[in-house]
C-alpha positions in Angstrom: 68.2 124.1 77.1 67.6 127.7 77.9 64.6 126.9 80.0 66.7 124.6 82.2 69.2 127.5 82.6 66.4 129.9 83.6 65.2 127.4 86.2 68.7 126.7 87.6 69.4 130.5 87.8 66.1 131.0 89.6 66.7 128.2 92.0 70.2 129.4 92.8 68.8 132.9 93.4 66.0 131.6 95.6 68.4 129.4 97.6 70.7 132.4 98.1 67.8 134.6 99.4 66.6 131.7 101.6 70.1 131.3 103.0 70.4 135.1 103.5 67.2 135.1 105.6 67.9 131.7 107.4 71.4 132.6 108.7 70.7 135.9 110.4 73.1 135.0 113.2 76.1 135.4 110.9 77.8 138.7 110.1 76.0 141.0 107.7 79.2 141.3 105.7 79.3 137.5 105.1 75.6 137.3 104.3 75.7 140.3 101.9 78.9 138.8 100.3 77.1 135.5 99.8 74.1 137.0 98.2 76.3 139.0 95.9 78.1 135.9 94.8 74.8 134.1 94.3 73.4 137.0 92.3 76.6 137.0 90.1 76.3 133.2 89.6 72.7 133.5 88.5 73.6 136.4 86.1 76.5 134.3 84.8 74.1 131.4 84.0 71.5 133.8 82.5 74.2 135.3 80.2 74.8 131.9 78.6 71.2 131.7 77.3 70.2 133.0 73.9 68.5 136.1 75.3 71.5 136.6 77.7 73.9 136.6 74.7 71.7 139.1 73.0 71.6 141.4 76.0 75.4 141.1 76.4 75.9 142.0 72.7 73.5 145.0 73.2 75.5 146.2 76.2 78.8 145.8 74.3 77.4 147.8 71.4 76.1 150.5 73.7 79.6 150.7 75.4 81.2 151.0 72.0 78.8 153.8 71.0 79.5 155.6 74.2 83.2 155.6 73.5 82.5 157.4 70.2 80.7 160.3 71.9 82.6 163.5 71.9 82.3 164.8 75.4 82.3 168.6 76.1 85.4 170.2 77.6 85.1 171.6 81.1 85.1 175.1 79.6 82.2 174.2 77.3 80.3 172.7 80.3 80.9 175.7 82.4 79.8 178.1 79.7 76.6 176.1 78.9 75.8 175.9 82.6 76.2 179.6 83.0 74.0 180.3 80.0 71.3 178.0 81.4 71.4 179.7 84.8 71.1 183.2 83.2 68.3 182.0 81.0 66.4 180.5 83.9 66.9 183.8 85.9 65.6 185.9 82.9 62.6 183.7 82.3 61.8 183.7 86.1 62.0 187.5 86.1 59.7 187.8 83.1 57.2 185.4 84.7 57.4 187.4 87.9 56.6 190.6 86.0 53.7 189.0 84.2 52.3 187.7 87.4 52.7 191.1 89.1 50.9 192.8 86.3 48.1 190.2 86.5 47.8 190.6 90.2 47.6 194.4 89.8 45.0 194.0 87.1 42.9 191.7 89.3 43.1 194.2 92.2 41.8 197.0 89.9 39.0 194.8 88.6 37.9 193.4 92.0 38.7 196.6 94.0 40.9 194.7 96.5 
């Protein structure tokens, strides 16, 4: 039965794309609204298949896990951002110094 649902969803989507291209004289808003409805209908049909139910369960579990995450406070976020900016600046400065020393060394070696 899932195969039939896959075929129906594909045919609905194909018909929607065909209609979108066929009725170019109509307003873009109507055409885009129609293709969105067709896409949602195809997704709805696909979610009734065994794989669709599995995907929906996976999405639900991921959403539940995301709710369990302890998000940082704005103060923690700002502090971490500041630390990263300072660290990048310091590493950039160190790399610049190393590069300058290597350039001076190459000038001494090559006489340039």
